Legacy VTK file of the C-alpha trace (Angstrom):
# vtk DataFile Version 3.0
C-alpha trace
ASCII
DATASET POLYDATA
POINTS 90 float
16.905 10.495 1.178
15.515 7.512 0.053
18.878 6.447 0.648
18.527 7.506 4.976
17.743 4.693 6.836
14.889 5.574 9.178
11.693 4.841 10.627
10.295 8.517 9.472
11.160 7.025 5.695
9.558 3.890 6.464
6.035 5.249 7.679
5.796 7.657 4.623
6.878 5.003 1.668
4.266 2.914 3.741
1.221 5.801 3.395
1.721 7.229 0.216
2.836 3.766 -1.852
-0.795 2.236 -0.930
-2.835 5.202 -1.942
-1.490 6.195 -5.286
-1.927 1.904 -5.951
-5.443 2.250 -4.350
-6.294 5.253 -7.273
-4.770 2.949 -9.772
-6.194 0.024 -9.304
-9.260 2.052 -9.357
-8.162 3.707 -12.410
-8.307 0.358 -13.925
-11.305 -0.417 -12.047
-13.661 2.546 -13.618
-13.491 2.161 -17.486
-13.362 5.341 -18.927
-15.069 7.459 -15.958
-18.285 5.374 -16.206
-19.381 5.526 -12.677
-22.467 3.085 -13.244
-20.757 0.069 -14.599
-18.468 0.065 -11.300
-16.806 -3.256 -11.656
-15.567 -3.290 -8.288
-18.828 -3.381 -6.316
-18.845 -6.782 -5.762
-15.994 -7.219 -4.102
-14.474 -3.573 -2.572
-12.090 -5.409 -0.884
-9.667 -6.058 -3.518
-8.587 -2.096 -4.804
-7.476 -2.446 -0.675
-5.975 -5.934 -0.743
-3.786 -4.944 -4.054
-3.058 -1.365 -2.212
-1.784 -2.814 1.552
0.507 -5.483 -0.398
1.375 -3.519 -2.475
3.907 -2.521 0.321
5.363 -5.571 -0.179
7.890 -4.776 -2.992
9.595 -1.482 -0.796
9.928 -3.815 1.996
11.504 -6.605 0.927
13.712 -3.831 -1.196
14.746 -1.836 1.930
15.497 -5.082 4.056
16.910 -7.144 1.490
18.903 -5.557 -0.948
19.597 -1.694 0.816
19.733 -3.816 4.569
18.092 -0.900 6.330
15.963 -2.522 9.153
14.574 1.196 10.360
13.238 1.806 7.203
11.661 -1.677 6.089
10.808 -1.560 10.224
8.577 2.353 9.696
7.117 0.033 6.258
6.541 -3.021 8.223
4.207 -0.787 11.050
1.735 1.233 8.605
1.481 -2.312 6.921
0.413 -4.403 9.488
-1.722 -2.106 10.572
-3.695 -0.896 7.458
-4.235 -4.967 7.333
-5.622 -4.174 11.479
-7.959 -1.730 9.683
-8.582 -3.569 7.091
-10.248 -6.374 8.874
-11.875 -4.217 11.665
-14.031 -2.687 8.738
-14.858 -4.880 6.383
LINES 1 91
90 0 1 2 3 4 5 6 7 8 9 10 11 12 13 14 15 16 17 18 19 20 21 22 23 24 25 26 27 28 29 30 31 32 33 34 35 36 37 38 39 40 41 42 43 44 45 46 47 48 49 50 51 52 53 54 55 56 57 58 59 60 61 62 63 64 65 66 67 68 69 70 71 72 73 74 75 76 77 78 79 80 81 82 83 84 85 86 87 88 89
């Protein structure tokens, strides 16, 4: 399924990967479920930026290694939308 050159695949990858990375970063930053000691309260932008820029790895993989332009463009489209939303909200 991941070996197809489709816009929809790029959009799905571009949405799901940052969501998973955001969850992973939050699990790392919240030590053992202790919500009182949230490390990222001073900088709430860091987990969001890490999640957004996690799209660079699959984008490069699909554009350079696989030569799947449509899938790469789908990932890039979602990344641009996320960056615009980031700047709007933060």
